[in-house]
N, C-alpha and C positions, 0 to 999 in steps of 0.2 A: 908703842905705848903699852901700858899695863893696866889691866882691869883687875881690881882686888875685891874680894869678899872676905871680911874678917868677922870673927865671932868669938865669944867667950863661953866656955861651958865646962862643967865638971867632967872629970875623966869618964864617968859612967854615961854621960850624955853626948860625948864626942861622936860616937857612931850614929846616933839618932840625928844629931845636927848635920852631919855630912850627908846622910841620906835625904834629909829634908831640903838641903841646899841643892842637891843634885835633882830632886824632883821638881823644884821650882825652875831651875835652869832648863831642864828638859821641856817643861810646859811653855816657857817663854820662847824657846827655839821653835817648838812645834806650832803653838797658837799665835805667838807674837804679842805685841802690845796693841792696845786699841787707841782710838783717837782721843778719848777722854784722858787716858793716862799720858799721852803725848802732850796735850794742851796743859794739863796740870804741871807737868815737868817743865815745860817752857815758862809757864807763869812763875814757878818757884825760882828757876835760874835767872830770869830777867829781874825779878823782884830783888833777889839777893845781890845781883850785880848793881842795881840802882842804890840799894841801901848801903852797900859797902864802898861806894864810889867816893864818899866823903873822907875816908881815911887815907892819908898819904901812903901808909905802909901797904894797905890793900891794893891801892892803885899801882904801886911799884911792883908788887907781887904779880898782879894781873898782867902788867906789861911784860914782865920777864917770861911769864907763861906763854904769852902771845909770840914773843920772839923765839922761844924754844919750839913751839908747835907750828908756827906759820912763817918763821924767819922774817917777820916784819911787825911793826907796831900797828895795832888796830884800834880805832876809836871805839868808845863805848857804844855809840849809835850803830856803827858798822857791825860790831859783834852782836848786838841785839838783832839786827837785820839777818845776820847769819843764822842765829837761833830760830828766828821766826820762819826762815826759809826751809828748815829741816822738815822733811815729810815723813809720814808713817812708813812708807816704803823704805826710805833711807834707814830709819831706826831698825826696822825688822830685818832688813838685809844685813846691817852691821852686826846685829845680835848673832846671826848665824855664823858670821866670820869670827866673832870674839869667842864663841863657845864651840869651836870646832875640835874639841878634845885635845887642845894644846893647853895643858895646865900644869901647875906645880902646887903641891899641897905641903904646907909646913906646919909644925906645931911646936910650941915652946912648952915643954913639960919634962919632969924628971922620968916619966914613964915612956919607955921606947917599945913597949909591947903592942901598941895599937898599929895596925896596918892601915894607914890613912887612905891609900889608893884603893885598897880592897873595899873599905867601908864606903868610899865615895862612889865607886863603880857599881857596887851591888846594891 
């Protein structure tokens, strides 16, 4: 899988944006998420799933994603149960795996003078 962070900034703010993103990532890896953040995220994901279940195109898209991710179809109720079963330990452990310095930084700009990796790492 791929975890993506995207942002838009003027060229003069790219360095600041990258440093800010790195600071937040480092904090999340070190401190982790808390129970309130986990519960809020579960509520948002489950609510969105329920709200979008009325649309045939959303249902089809969801089913395709399940097939790709899990190699099987999963009912809405089973997926909600999966979300509810996620623990704070699971999330914080996964964060450490996702942000283990395996990253790629790209920028769409006519300016190629900015060293993105250097800005991010420093």
